Structures are given as structure tokens and as C-alpha cells.
C-alpha positions in Angstrom: 120.4 115.5 108.0 118.5 113.1 110.0 120.3 111.9 113.1 122.3 108.8 112.9 120.6 105.9 115.2 123.1 103.9 117.7 123.1 100.8 119.4 123.4 101.5 123.5 126.6 100.6 124.0 129.2 98.3 125.9 128.1 94.6 126.4 124.7 93.6 127.8 122.8 90.1 127.6 120.2 90.2 124.3 116.8 89.8 124.6 114.3 88.0 122.8 110.9 88.5 122.5 109.4 86.2 124.7 112.2 87.9 127.3 115.0 85.5 127.1 118.5 86.7 128.1 121.2 85.4 125.9 125.1 85.8 126.7 126.9 87.1 123.4 128.0 84.7 121.0 131.3 84.8 119.0 132.5 83.2 116.1 132.5 79.6 117.3 128.8 79.7 117.2 126.5 77.6 115.0 123.2 79.1 114.0 120.2 77.6 112.2 117.6 79.7 110.9 114.0 78.5 110.6 112.9 81.7 109.2 113.6 82.9 105.6 113.7 86.8 106.5 116.3 85.7 109.4 118.4 83.4 107.4 118.7 86.4 104.5 119.8 88.6 107.6 122.1 86.5 109.1 124.0 86.2 105.7 123.5 90.3 105.4 125.3 90.3 109.2 128.3 88.5 107.9 127.1 85.4 109.7 126.8 82.8 107.0 130.1 80.7 107.9 128.0 80.5 111.4 124.7 79.1 109.6 124.6 75.2 109.6 120.9 74.8 109.3 117.9 76.4 107.3 114.4 75.6 106.3 113.6 75.0 102.2 111.9 78.3 102.2 115.1 79.9 103.3 116.1 80.6 99.6 117.8 84.1 99.9 121.0 85.1 99.4 120.1 82.1 96.5 123.9 81.3 95.9 125.1 81.5 99.4 122.3 79.1 100.9 122.8 76.2 98.8 125.8 75.4 100.7 123.6 75.3 103.6 121.8 71.9 105.1 117.7 72.2 105.0 115.9 70.8 107.7 112.4 70.6 106.2 110.3 73.7 106.5 109.1 76.1 108.5 106.2 74.1 109.9 107.5 70.5 109.4 111.2 70.4 110.8 112.8 67.2 110.6 114.2 67.5 114.4 116.7 64.4 113.6 118.7 65.9 111.1 118.4 69.7 112.9 119.7 67.5 115.9 122.9 65.8 113.9 123.7 69.1 113.0 124.2 70.5 116.5 123.5 73.8 116.7 124.2 76.0 119.5 121.2 78.6 118.6 118.0 78.5 116.9 116.1 81.4 115.4 112.4 81.0 115.3 109.4 83.4 114.9 106.1 83.2 116.5 104.1 83.5 113.4 106.0 81.2 110.7 106.9 78.3 113.4 104.8 76.3 115.9 104.4 75.8 119.7 105.4 71.9 119.1 108.7 72.5 117.0 109.5 75.2 119.8 109.5 73.1 122.7 110.8 69.8 120.9 113.8 72.4 120.2 114.6 73.4 123.6 115.0 69.4 124.4 118.4 69.2 122.6 119.7 73.1 121.5 120.9 74.9 124.2 119.7 78.6 123.0 116.1 78.9 121.3 115.9 82.8 120.3 112.2 83.9 119.3 111.6 86.7 117.1 108.5 88.4 117.0 108.3 91.9 114.6 105.1 92.7 114.4 105.7 96.0 112.1 108.2 97.4 110.0 110.0 99.4 113.4 110.0 96.5 115.2 113.1 95.7 112.3 115.1 98.1 115.0 115.2 96.2 117.6 115.4 92.7 115.9 118.8 93.9 114.2 119.7 95.2 118.0 118.9 91.8 119.3 121.2 90.0 116.8 123.5 92.5 116.7 123.9 91.9 120.3 123.5 88.3 120.2 126.0 87.6 117.6 128.2 90.4 118.6 131.5 88.5 119.9 131.6 87.6 115.5 133.7 90.6 114.2 131.8 93.1 111.7 128.2 92.2 113.3 127.3 95.3 115.4 128.7 97.3 112.9 126.3 96.0 110.3 123.6 95.7 112.2 123.4 99.6 112.8 124.1 100.5 109.1 121.1 98.1 108.8 118.8 100.0 111.1 120.0 103.2 109.9 118.9 102.7 106.7 115.7 101.3 107.8 115.2 104.2 109.8 115.2 106.6 106.7 113.1 104.9 105.1 110.4 104.8 107.5 110.7 108.3 108.6 110.6 109.1 104.7 107.1 107.1 104.3 105.9 108.8 107.7 107.0 112.2 106.0 104.7 111.5 103.0 101.1 111.9 103.1 99.5 108.8 101.3 96.0 108.6 100.0 94.2 106.1 102.1 93.5 103.1 100.1 91.1 99.9 101.1 92.8 96.8 100.2 92.2 93.3 100.3 95.1 91.0 100.4 95.1 87.5 99.3 97.7 85.2 100.4 96.0 82.1 99.2 92.8 80.6 96.9 90.9 77.1 97.3 90.0 78.8 99.9 90.8 82.4 99.5 92.7 83.5 102.3 93.8 87.2 103.5 95.5 88.7 106.3 94.3 90.2 109.5 95.0 93.7 110.6 97.5 93.4 113.2 99.9 91.2 111.0 103.2 92.4 109.9 102.0 92.3 106.5 98.8 94.6 107.3 101.2 96.8 109.0 103.6 97.4 106.4 100.9 98.1 103.8 100.1 100.6 106.5 102.8 102.5 105.9 101.5 103.7 102.6 98.2 104.2 103.5 97.2 101.1 102.2 94.5 100.1 105.2 93.4 96.3 104.6 89.8 94.8 104.6 88.1 92.6 107.0 88.8 94.7 109.9 89.6 91.8 112.1 92.4 91.4 114.4 93.9 88.2 114.8 95.9 87.5 118.1 99.4 86.6 118.9 100.8 83.9 116.8 101.8 80.5 118.4 98.8 81.2 120.5 96.5 82.1 117.9 94.8 79.2 115.4 95.9 80.5 111.9 92.9 80.9 110.2 92.5 84.0 113.2 95.5 85.6 111.7 94.8 84.5 108.1 90.9 84.1 107.5 89.2 82.7 105.5 86.3 85.1 103.3 83.5 84.6 101.0 83.2 86.3 98.3 80.0 87.3 99.0 81.1 89.4 102.2 79.2 92.9 102.3 82.2 94.5 103.2 84.0 93.5 99.5 81.8 96.6 98.7 84.3 99.1 100.4 87.1 97.8 99.0 89.0 99.6 96.5 92.4 97.9 95.6 93.1 94.0 95.3 96.4 93.1 95.9 97.3 89.1 95.2 100.6 88.4 96.6 103.0 86.0 94.9 103.6 84.0 98.3 102.6 82.1 100.3 100.1 81.1 97.1 102.2 81.9 93.9 99.1 83.8 92.4 99.5 84.7 88.5 97.8 86.8 86.1 95.5 83.9 85.4 94.4 84.5 89.1 94.1 88.3 88.7 91.7 87.6 86.3 89.8 84.9 88.1 89.5 87.8 91.1 88.4 90.6 88.9 85.9 87.9 87.4 84.3 86.9 90.9 84.0 90.4 92.0 82.6 91.7 88.3 79.8 89.0 89.0 78.5 90.9 91.9 79.0 94.4 90.0 82.0 95.3 92.1 85.1 96.9 89.9 87.9 97.5 92.4 91.6 97.7 91.0 93.1 94.1 90.8 97.2 93.8 90.6 99.7 91.3 91.7 102.4 92.3 94.0 106.1 91.0 95.2 104.7 89.2 98.6 108.2 89.4 99.5 107.8 93.4 99.6 104.8 93.2 102.5 105.8 89.7 104.5 109.9 89.7 104.6 111.3 91.6 107.4 114.9 91.8 109.0 117.4 93.0 106.7 115.1 93.1 104.4 112.8 96.0 105.0 114.6 98.6 104.4 115.0 97.4 101.0 111.3 96.7 100.2 109.5 99.4 101.6 111.0 102.0 98.7 109.4 99.5 96.0 106.0 99.0 98.0 106.6 103.3 98.2 107.1 103.3 94.4 103.9 101.1 93.8 101.7 103.1 95.7 102.9 106.4 93.9 102.2 104.9 90.8 98.5 103.7 91.5 97.5 105.7 94.2 95.3 108.5 92.8 96.2 111.7 92.4 
């Protein structure tokens, strides 16, 4: 039986991705989440009553978030609207929010908490951070630990299984067609089931790097496409549909290439936090279905 993971005991400051330290907050805290994955995680931790603002992309849990005011998108935050809601804490992410937004927030938000999970295992530290940060709210630390234990079990199960290697093109946009760099959360999630993304590029560190480096545009005549044996069209951020699968197949066939092409639920690969433990088994099931024997 796998040992149960426990967070460090005793009160201590929470430390975010930038090394900023935060004292534990209690039930009076007012949280704005500018990251869809984190909004869902806050509700899963039992912090729904403390969430006072979200982005329009924060859509889970659907029934609960309808009551939370929207303050624009992840990269075009309505700062005036957010200021009026008077959050004590705002949660942001290196990949999903901009440096300019974070700088503006610091002018009126007491605590701006920066997150940056770069691989599924990083969610363990993220859950520990949120459990410490909002541990003054009853039940939050316990729920954070339960979520971490579930994720740890999933990661161990994936690591114990020998996955056949696949060379994957993961599409996130069209016109222009875009994919992901190797050092993104998406690519590292795919690697958990032996799916290694092409091209073999890395994109840098998020806010400090232009988005094109982490999510590069590519040409269908690129020579590395001949190495691809699986093409995945994600349902987000671009909502790829079956007609896009046909379009990708046609573009490849015109160049004499015939890899497997299919849709994939983008939330399995790009949503982190509490979602990871639920998504990894779904990704593993898909990999088991389509991987060669």
C-alpha cells in the first residue's frame, strides 16, 4: 500500500512561485482568481464563499461560478471592476497572465500570489501552497491533503506503467497553426504517458518570454513533421472540431504523411490544480486505447 503523503505540520508562511511569503489567511479573506484552473481548485478546497472575482474563462464548477462576478479575461483584466470588488488576495499564473497585469494589481491588491506549475507533479506543491495560504478556513488543509494524495497515487500509477513512446504534434490553434514547446505544462503532461511533443523546442519562462516561443507557429512543410506518428487537436484554447481533424489529415496527406489524427479534450492536458488527479486517468485511458500493442 502506498504511503500517505502529508504536508509539513505546524503554522508557517506560504511561499509562492516567486518566493514571496504570505501569512495564513482566514475566513475573512476575499479571493480573486484570474486563472481557470485555480478557480476550480479553490472551490474544490471549499473556498467558494471566499471567491469574489473570476475571469470569463473560469467556467468550472459551472453551477457555482455563475454567482461570482467576472472581471474580463486572463490577459485583459478589467482592473477597475476588480478594484471595486476589493480582493485581499489575487491568484495569477506565469503562463496565463501578463507582467503588466501583475504590476497593475500590486497597486491596489494587498496580496498577489503567483503560481507556476510546470508539470503534473508540481501540483503537489501548488496544493500545499493553497492549503497553507488559506488554511485558516476550516477544512481547507484537509481537502488540500486529500487532493494531493489522490494526485500522488495517479502519478505513481503512471510512472509504474511502461508506455510506448509516441512522437506527437499537439495543436492548440489554427490560422496560424500553433503547437506547444517541450517545457510547457501540456507537453510534460503528455510525457506522462510516453507522448513526446514535436518540434523539439523549449520556450523559456512564461511572463519573461514572448508567447510565440512557448506556443510556436509551425509550417506544414517543416521536415520534422515526417517524424510525427500522432496528431492531437485540442478542444482549447481553439475549439477544434471533427472538420479540423479532416483538414489536418488533408494537409498531411498532401505531403505524403499519414499519422493518426484525433481530437483530445484540452482540459485533460492544460488544466492543473485539483483537476490533475481527475484528468490523468482519462489521458492514460486514451493512451492505452490508441498506443500500439
